[in-house]
C-alpha positions in Angstrom: -13.2 52.8 63.8 -16.0 54.1 66.3 -14.5 54.8 69.7 -16.3 53.6 72.9 -16.8 57.2 73.9 -18.4 58.0 70.6 -20.6 54.9 70.8 -21.6 55.9 74.3 -22.8 59.2 73.2 -24.7 58.0 70.3 -26.6 55.6 72.6 -27.5 58.6 75.1 -28.9 60.4 72.1 -30.7 57.7 70.6 -32.1 55.9 73.7 -32.0 58.4 76.5 -29.8 58.6 79.4 -32.1 56.7 81.8 -32.5 53.7 79.5 -28.7 53.3 79.1 -28.1 53.6 82.7 -30.7 51.2 83.7 -29.2 48.6 81.4 -32.1 48.5 78.7 -29.3 48.9 76.2 -26.3 48.1 78.0 -25.8 44.6 76.6 -25.8 46.2 73.0 -23.5 48.8 74.1 -20.9 46.4 75.7 -21.1 44.0 72.8 -20.7 46.8 70.3 -17.8 48.0 72.3 -16.1 44.8 72.1 -16.7 44.4 68.5 -15.5 47.7 67.5 -12.4 48.1 69.8 -9.2 46.7 68.3 -7.8 43.7 70.2 -4.1 43.2 70.3 -2.9 39.5 70.1 -1.5 37.9 73.2 1.2 35.2 73.4 -0.2 32.0 74.5 2.9 29.8 75.1 4.2 26.7 73.4 1.8 24.1 71.8 3.1 20.7 71.5 2.0 19.5 67.9 2.8 15.7 68.7 1.2 14.3 71.9 3.6 11.3 72.1 0.7 8.9 71.9 -0.9 9.2 68.5 -1.6 11.1 65.4 -4.3 13.2 66.8 -4.1 16.7 65.0 -2.3 15.1 62.0 -3.5 13.5 58.7 -1.4 11.0 56.5 -1.1 11.8 52.9 0.6 9.5 50.5 2.4 6.1 50.8 5.0 6.1 53.8 3.9 4.2 57.2 3.7 6.7 60.1 3.5 5.3 63.6 4.0 6.1 67.4 6.6 4.0 69.3 7.4 4.7 72.9 6.4 8.4 72.6 8.6 8.7 69.4 7.1 9.5 66.0 8.3 7.1 63.4 8.1 7.0 59.5 9.3 4.4 57.3 9.6 4.8 53.4 8.3 2.0 51.3 9.9 2.9 48.0 7.0 3.7 46.2 5.9 7.3 46.4 6.5 10.5 48.5 4.3 10.9 51.5 3.2 13.6 54.3 2.2 13.9 57.7 0.2 17.2 57.7 -1.1 19.2 60.4 -4.9 19.5 60.5 -4.5 23.4 61.5 -2.7 26.3 59.6 -0.2 28.4 61.3 0.9 32.1 60.3 3.8 33.6 62.4 5.5 31.2 64.7 8.6 29.5 66.0 8.6 25.7 65.3 11.2 23.5 67.0 11.6 19.6 66.3 14.1 17.0 67.1 14.9 14.3 64.6 17.1 11.1 64.2 17.9 10.2 60.8 17.7 6.6 59.5 17.9 7.2 55.9 16.4 8.8 52.8 15.5 12.3 51.9 12.8 14.4 54.0 11.9 17.8 54.7 9.7 20.1 56.7 7.1 21.9 55.0 5.8 25.4 56.7 3.2 28.0 55.5 2.3 25.4 52.7 -0.8 24.1 51.1 -1.8 21.3 48.8 -3.2 22.0 45.5 -4.4 19.4 43.0 -2.3 16.8 45.2 0.8 18.6 45.0 2.6 20.0 48.1 3.4 23.7 47.6 5.3 25.9 49.9 8.6 26.5 52.0 10.5 23.3 52.6 13.3 23.2 55.2 15.5 20.2 53.9 16.8 17.2 55.5 19.1 14.9 53.7 22.4 13.3 54.7 23.3 12.0 51.1 23.8 15.5 49.8 26.3 17.4 51.5 24.8 20.9 51.9 20.9 20.0 51.7 20.0 20.0 55.4 19.0 23.3 56.5 18.6 24.7 52.9 15.3 26.5 52.3 13.3 25.6 48.8 10.0 26.4 47.6 8.5 22.9 46.9 6.8 22.8 43.5 7.4 26.5 43.1 10.6 28.6 42.7 12.9 25.9 43.9 16.1 26.6 46.0 15.6 29.9 47.9 18.6 29.8 50.1 21.2 27.0 50.4 22.9 25.9 53.8 26.7 26.4 53.4 27.6 23.9 56.3 28.1 20.2 55.2 25.8 17.6 57.0 28.7 15.7 58.6 29.7 19.1 60.4 26.1 20.2 61.0 24.5 17.2 62.5 24.9 13.4 63.3 23.2 10.4 61.9 23.1 8.3 65.1 21.8 10.9 67.6 18.9 13.4 68.2 19.3 16.6 66.4 17.7 19.9 66.7 15.8 21.8 64.1 14.4 25.3 64.6 12.2 27.3 61.9 10.8 30.7 62.6 8.5 32.4 60.2 7.6 36.1 61.0 6.1 38.3 58.3 8.5 38.1 55.4 11.4 36.8 57.4 12.3 33.1 57.6 15.3 31.8 59.9 16.5 28.3 60.3 18.7 26.9 62.8 20.2 23.2 62.8 21.8 22.2 66.2 22.0 25.9 67.0 23.8 26.9 63.9 22.1 29.4 61.8 21.9 28.2 58.1 19.1 30.4 56.5 18.3 34.0 57.0 15.7 35.0 54.2 13.3 37.8 53.9 10.8 37.0 50.9 7.9 39.0 50.3 6.5 36.4 47.7 6.1 33.6 50.0 2.9 32.7 51.7 2.2 34.0 55.1 0.0 31.3 56.5 -0.4 27.6 55.9 0.0 23.9 57.1 2.8 22.2 58.7 4.0 18.9 57.1 6.8 16.3 57.7 8.0 14.5 54.5 9.4 11.1 53.7 10.6 10.7 50.3 10.4 7.3 48.5 13.3 4.8 49.5 13.5 1.1 50.7 15.7 2.2 53.5 14.2 5.6 54.2 13.2 6.4 57.7 13.1 9.1 60.4 12.2 9.5 64.1 10.6 12.7 65.4 9.9 14.0 68.8 9.5 17.2 70.9 7.6 18.9 68.0 6.4 22.3 69.5 5.3 25.7 68.0 5.3 29.0 69.6 2.7 31.4 67.9 4.1 35.0 67.5 1.8 37.9 68.0 2.0 41.0 65.8 5.2 39.9 63.8 7.5 40.7 66.7 10.8 39.3 65.4 14.1 38.2 66.9 16.5 40.8 68.2 20.1 39.8 68.9 21.3 40.8 72.5 25.1 40.0 71.6 26.5 42.0 68.6 29.4 39.5 68.3 31.8 42.4 68.7 31.9 43.8 72.1 29.9 43.9 75.3 27.3 46.7 74.2 24.1 46.4 76.1 26.0 44.5 78.9 27.9 45.3 82.2 29.9 43.5 84.7 29.0 43.1 88.3 31.0 41.2 91.1 34.1 39.1 91.0 34.6 37.9 87.5 35.7 39.2 83.9 34.1 39.0 80.7 35.5 39.4 77.1 34.8 38.9 73.8 36.5 35.8 71.8 35.8 35.5 68.1 32.0 35.2 68.0 31.3 34.4 71.7 31.6 35.8 75.4 33.9 34.2 77.7 33.4 34.6 81.4 36.1 33.8 84.0 36.1 33.8 87.5 38.5 36.3 89.2 38.8 36.0 93.0 36.5 33.2 94.2 33.2 35.2 94.6 30.1 35.7 92.5 30.3 37.4 89.3 27.8 38.4 86.6 27.6 39.8 83.1 24.3 41.8 83.4 21.9 43.2 80.7 21.5 47.0 80.7 17.8 46.6 79.9 15.0 44.9 81.6 12.5 42.3 79.8 9.0 41.2 80.5 7.3 38.6 78.6 9.7 36.9 76.0 11.3 33.9 74.2 14.9 33.8 74.6 17.7 31.4 73.2 21.4 31.2 73.7 24.1 28.7 73.0 26.7 27.7 75.8 29.7 25.8 76.2 31.3 24.9 79.9 33.7 22.1 80.5 33.9 22.8 84.2 32.1 25.1 86.7 28.7 26.2 88.0 26.8 28.9 86.1 23.0 29.9 85.3 21.1 32.3 83.3 19.3 35.0 85.5 16.0 36.3 84.1 13.2 38.5 85.3 16.0 39.3 88.0 17.3 42.5 90.0 20.5 43.3 91.4 21.2 44.2 95.1 24.7 45.8 95.6 27.0 43.0 94.2 24.3 40.2 94.0 21.5 39.3 91.7 18.3 38.1 92.9 15.5 36.3 91.1 14.9 33.5 88.6 18.0 31.4 87.2 17.9 28.9 84.5 20.7 26.7 86.3 23.5 25.0 84.8 26.6 23.0 86.2 29.1 20.6 84.7 29.8 17.5 86.5 26.3 17.6 88.3 23.5 15.1 87.7 20.9 17.1 89.3 21.4 20.9 88.8 20.9 21.3 85.0 17.7 22.6 83.9 16.4 23.5 87.3 14.5 26.7 88.0 16.4 28.4 91.0 15.5 31.4 92.8 18.9 33.2 93.4 19.4 34.8 96.6 15.7 34.3 97.5 13.9 30.7 97.9 16.5 28.4 96.3 15.3 25.7 94.2 11.9 26.1 92.8 11.5 23.2 90.3 13.5 20.3 89.5 13.5 18.3 86.2 12.1 14.7 86.1 15.3 13.6 84.3 19.1 14.1 84.7 19.8 16.8 82.0 23.5 16.4 82.4 23.2 13.4 79.9 21.7 15.6 77.4 24.5 18.2 77.2 27.7 18.0 75.3 30.3 19.3 77.8 32.9 19.7 75.2 30.6 21.3 72.7 28.0 23.9 72.1 24.5 23.5 73.4 21.2 25.4 73.3 19.4 26.8 76.4 16.0 28.4 75.9 13.7 30.4 78.3 10.1 31.2 77.7 8.4 33.5 80.1 4.7 34.7 79.5 2.9 36.2 82.3 3.1 33.9 85.4 4.4 31.0 83.3 8.1 29.8 82.8 9.5 27.1 80.6 13.0 26.0 80.2 14.5 23.8 77.5 17.9 22.4 77.1 19.1 21.2 73.6 15.3 21.2 72.7 14.0 19.1 75.5 11.7 21.0 78.1 13.1 20.6 81.7 10.7 22.5 83.7 7.4 24.4 83.7 6.5 26.8 86.7 3.5 29.2 87.4 4.2 31.8 89.9 1.5 34.6 89.8 3.3 36.7 92.7 6.8 36.8 91.2 8.3 39.8 89.3 7.0 39.8 85.6 10.0 41.9 84.5 13.6 42.0 84.9 17.4 41.9 83.7 19.3 39.1 82.3 22.5 37.9 83.9 25.0 35.3 83.1 26.4 33.9 86.2 30.1 32.9 87.4 29.4 30.9 90.7 31.6 31.5 93.8 34.3 29.1 94.4 37.2 27.5 92.3 38.5 28.9 89.1 35.8 28.4 86.1 35.1 29.5 82.7 31.7 29.9 80.7 31.1 30.7 77.3 27.9 32.1 75.5 26.8 33.2 72.1 23.8 33.5 69.8 21.9 35.4 72.5 18.5 36.3 70.9 15.1 37.3 72.3 11.6 37.7 71.0 9.4 40.1 73.0 6.2 38.9 73.7 4.5 41.8 75.8 
């Protein structure tokens, strides 16, 4: 690799100092430096692969009927042959998230796949209610067969009559699958393809059918992978601040108010650009996730992904704790998307000035603030006021610096 300084020296030797400095060869010099210098990839944020209006960016292969109905992608099996809805682009390292509602039949999500002589070949994340442990399993379609089976039964993992969340991350040799926040596959596979199309499958069946929505993909640069922020055993990497207590219970962290004031569980480290995901459960109370934040005595200042049970307006807000207050409100009531007696997923993506929040797979807000801190701590909040509890687990992050 020729460095810029070596290139500059060669230009001086070949063309003379005056010609180079006058710009006669400056265009060649600058162009050469751009070509020769290595460029590191930059995270660009989420891409929505389905626009909610039509099938732009996709192509239909096979028999089933694909359509768009009121912003939902709908597929109906015909009972004749298998069919696919295939992306026109290929993807390498990414996180893919989709929401689905099952009506009947066998389906799956192809990733890093290709079509050879009419056959779909590559990774498939399976989806099938009829086979107890099929959904979430990873197989190599028309290849090596089952690679890693899911060990959670379908009726424990997802519901037929409601929206469910599917997450697939493929980074280098590493593939991880989550269904409704439960990790079902974690596989390192050096033999698998490292790039390819994404495709939605519909197998034959007269009553087969599925609905899909919120199909989005986050390209991951430089094979940066997930890092857990909670080890499932103790509070290593975290410390308490303010008026609350935090303990580890089984595989989750339990936060409780202590004396009526604000309390926090604060990360020891700071983070800049990232995608963060966690699961929460909170039957009553007011809480939130601080990010790109900073402590001032016993308070935390900065961005907060807001959360409060019994509220029809707080959940999914971007709040500026101890600073400006509410920054962005969602356009819908996210309290209706939360199971207040069960586990839910909260995601935060922060890249440069852009921030996005998602609850149970649905985007609540998007905000751009060029002047705000681009780096800071995480903290889980216990709000001041009556006694309350909040539970957190599966805290994980991909650094996108």
